[in-house]
N, C-alpha and C positions, 0 to 999 in steps of 0.2 A: 460299041464297047460293052461288053458284058459287065453288069454291076449286080451285086450281092449284098443284099440286107437281112442282118441277122435280126430277128423281134424274139423278145423274151418278156416275161413278167417282171415287173419291177421288183427289186429285191425284198420290200416289206410284205408283198402279198404271197400269200399262202400258195404253194403250187402243188397241187394234189398227184398230177402224174410223177411229178419228179419225186415224190416220196414213194409212189407204188414202186417205180423203176429201182429206187434206192434199197426197199424192202425185199425186192425179187433177187436182185444182186446178191444181197446179204444171205438169204436163204439158199442162194447157189455156191455161197462160200466166198464171195469177192467182198470180204468186211471192209477192205481197205477205201472203198467210196463212200463218199458221204456228201451231203449238203448239194444232191443232184438237182438239177434245174433243165427243163426241157423248153427248147424255142422252137421256132420255126425259120427256115430260110427262104426267102423270096430271091429268084434270079430273074432280072430283065436286062434287056438291050437297049441302049441308047445310041443313037448316031455320034460317030466321030466327030462330026463337022460342028457340034455344037460347043460352045466355051466351057471351060470348067465350072465357072460359076453359075452358068445356066443350067447345068447338069446337077449341080448341088441344090439348087432352087427347084427344079422339078423333082428331083427324089424327096427332097424336105417336104413338098406340097402334095404328094403322091402319098406320102407316109402319113402325113397329118390328116389328109382328107379321107382315106381309104385303108390302108395297109395296116396301120397300128393306132390301138385303142389308147390315146394318149394317157387316159387316167389311170390305166394298170399296166401299160406295156412301155417299153422303151426300145430303141432300135438303134442300130450301129450300121454304117454303111461299111463292108468290106472291100469291095474293090469294084 
């Protein structure tokens, strides 16, 4: 099973990359866009023969141990 994990900076953390993207889009005439946040998408495969509970536990453990900096980032499992 293919799993997608979206990792973003927490809302209260200043995100300079998103601000640069927003300024660049504005300079190109895309003034409708605002409050841009940039994240990262991590995709991985897990075997289909493990239980849903075990998949959730393994994903959560991997995120907390390596994939996500819990202090400044949050994550969401997309599928």
